[in-house]
C-alpha positions as CSV (number, residue, x, y, z in Angstrom):
1,M,59.4,-198.2,30.4
2,K,57.2,-196.1,32.7
3,R,54.3,-194.2,31.5
4,R,55.9,-190.9,32.4
5,D,59.0,-191.8,30.4
6,A,56.9,-192.7,27.4
7,L,55.0,-189.4,27.5
8,R,58.3,-187.5,27.8
9,N,59.8,-189.3,24.8
10,S,56.6,-188.8,22.8
11,A,56.7,-185.0,23.5
12,A,60.4,-184.9,22.5
13,V,59.7,-186.7,19.2
14,L,56.7,-184.5,18.5
15,G,58.9,-181.4,19.1
16,M,61.5,-182.7,16.7
17,L,58.9,-183.4,14.0
18,M,57.5,-179.9,14.3
19,A,61.0,-178.3,14.2
20,A,61.8,-180.3,11.0
21,G,58.5,-179.4,9.4
22,L,57.4,-183.0,9.1
23,L,54.0,-182.6,10.8
24,P,50.9,-181.9,8.7
25,Q,49.9,-178.2,8.7
26,A,46.7,-179.0,10.6
27,A,48.6,-180.4,13.6
28,Q,51.0,-177.4,13.6
29,A,48.1,-174.8,13.3
30,A,46.7,-176.0,16.6
31,Y,49.5,-174.4,18.6
32,N,49.7,-170.6,18.6
33,K,53.2,-169.9,20.0
34,T,52.7,-166.1,19.9
35,A,49.5,-166.4,22.1
36,F,51.1,-168.9,24.5
37,D,54.2,-166.6,24.9
38,A,52.1,-163.4,25.4
39,K,52.5,-161.7,28.8
40,T,49.2,-159.8,29.0
41,V,45.5,-160.5,28.4
42,A,45.4,-157.9,25.5
43,D,48.5,-159.5,23.8
44,V,46.9,-163.0,24.0
45,L,43.6,-161.8,22.4
46,K,45.6,-159.9,19.7
47,A,47.5,-163.0,18.9
48,M,44.3,-165.0,18.7
49,G,42.8,-162.4,16.3
50,A,40.1,-161.2,18.6
51,A,38.8,-157.8,19.3
52,A,38.8,-156.1,22.7
53,P,36.8,-158.2,25.0
54,A,33.4,-157.4,26.6
55,E,32.1,-158.8,29.8
56,S,29.2,-161.2,29.2
57,K,26.8,-163.1,31.5
58,D,26.8,-165.8,28.7
59,V,30.4,-166.8,29.6
60,T,31.0,-168.6,32.9
61,L,34.2,-169.2,34.8
62,T,34.4,-171.9,37.5
63,A,37.3,-171.3,39.9
64,P,37.8,-171.5,43.7
65,D,37.8,-168.3,45.7
66,I,40.8,-169.5,47.6
67,A,43.3,-172.0,46.2
68,E,45.1,-173.8,49.0
69,N,47.6,-175.3,46.5
70,G,48.6,-173.0,43.6
71,A,50.2,-175.9,41.8
72,V,46.9,-177.5,40.8
73,V,44.0,-175.1,40.7
74,P,40.8,-176.4,39.0
75,L,39.4,-174.0,36.4
76,G,36.4,-174.3,34.1
77,A,35.2,-172.2,31.2
78,A,31.8,-172.4,29.5
79,T,29.6,-170.4,27.3
80,S,26.1,-170.5,25.8
81,L,27.0,-168.0,23.1
82,P,26.4,-169.1,19.5
83,N,29.1,-169.3,16.8
84,V,32.0,-169.7,19.3
85,K,35.3,-170.9,17.7
86,Q,37.6,-170.8,20.8
87,M,37.4,-170.8,24.5
88,L,40.4,-169.5,26.5
89,V,41.5,-169.7,30.1
90,L,43.8,-166.8,31.1
91,V,45.7,-166.1,34.4
92,E,46.7,-162.5,34.5
93,K,49.7,-162.7,36.8
94,N,51.2,-165.9,35.4
95,P,54.5,-165.6,33.5
96,N,52.6,-166.8,30.4
97,T,49.0,-165.5,30.6
98,L,47.4,-168.1,28.3
99,V,46.8,-171.3,30.3
100,A,44.5,-173.2,27.8
101,A,42.9,-172.8,24.4
102,F,40.1,-175.0,23.3
103,T,38.9,-175.1,19.7
104,V,35.1,-175.3,19.5
105,N,32.7,-176.3,16.6
106,E,29.0,-176.9,16.3
107,A,29.5,-180.6,17.4
108,L,31.1,-179.6,20.7
109,D,29.5,-178.2,23.9
110,A,31.7,-175.2,24.8
111,N,32.2,-176.4,28.4
112,F,35.8,-177.2,29.5
113,L,37.6,-178.1,32.7
114,T,41.3,-178.0,33.3
115,R,43.9,-177.5,36.0
116,A,46.5,-174.7,36.1
117,K,49.4,-173.5,38.2
118,L,49.0,-170.1,39.8
119,G,52.2,-168.7,41.3
120,Q,50.3,-166.0,43.1
121,S,46.8,-164.5,43.6
122,S,45.5,-163.3,40.3
123,D,42.5,-162.5,38.2
124,V,41.5,-165.5,36.1
125,Y,39.5,-165.1,32.8
126,A,37.3,-167.4,30.7
127,V,37.1,-165.9,27.2
128,A,34.9,-167.0,24.3
129,I,35.9,-165.9,20.8
130,T,33.3,-166.0,18.1
131,N,33.7,-166.7,14.4
132,D,33.5,-163.0,13.7
133,G,36.4,-162.2,16.1
134,K,34.4,-160.8,19.0
135,A,35.6,-161.7,22.5
136,F,33.4,-162.1,25.6
137,Y,34.7,-162.8,29.1
138,A,34.0,-163.7,32.7
139,K,36.5,-162.8,35.4
140,K,37.2,-163.9,38.9
141,E,40.0,-163.3,41.4
142,V,41.5,-166.4,42.8
143,K,43.6,-166.1,46.0
144,V,46.5,-168.5,46.4
145,T,47.5,-169.3,50.0
146,L,50.6,-171.0,51.2
147,G,49.7,-174.2,52.9
148,G,46.0,-173.1,53.1
149,C,46.6,-170.9,56.1
150,G,45.2,-167.5,55.1
151,G,44.4,-165.2,52.2
């Protein structure tokens, strides 16, 4: 069996267990379907239980100015804010705005890297949500080119 087949089968089994209600509540709580299905930044934050976001210099977003391959765009989100419970990576013009959600606690450094697919040029957000429901963000426009031949 190839690794890819094993991962695909594992995901299918996990999905069946979730549908049947056989996973512990803690495992199911980690996935917020409403937030991942949201189509706007405001809807994602509402689903996450956060207030309207405020721009903050304490939240940083690492993203390229121009992404030559929109299928694998490296993105990073970090914050130095205290009492952060979640870090989010959002892509405004993606069909589903929420790209990644990371749960943070005092034992973790709120500094995450991921890769995302961007179908078109878009504003990308790194959002930090604190324990009291406040949201702080950093934003950057990422231009996606076709074959790296212009922006």
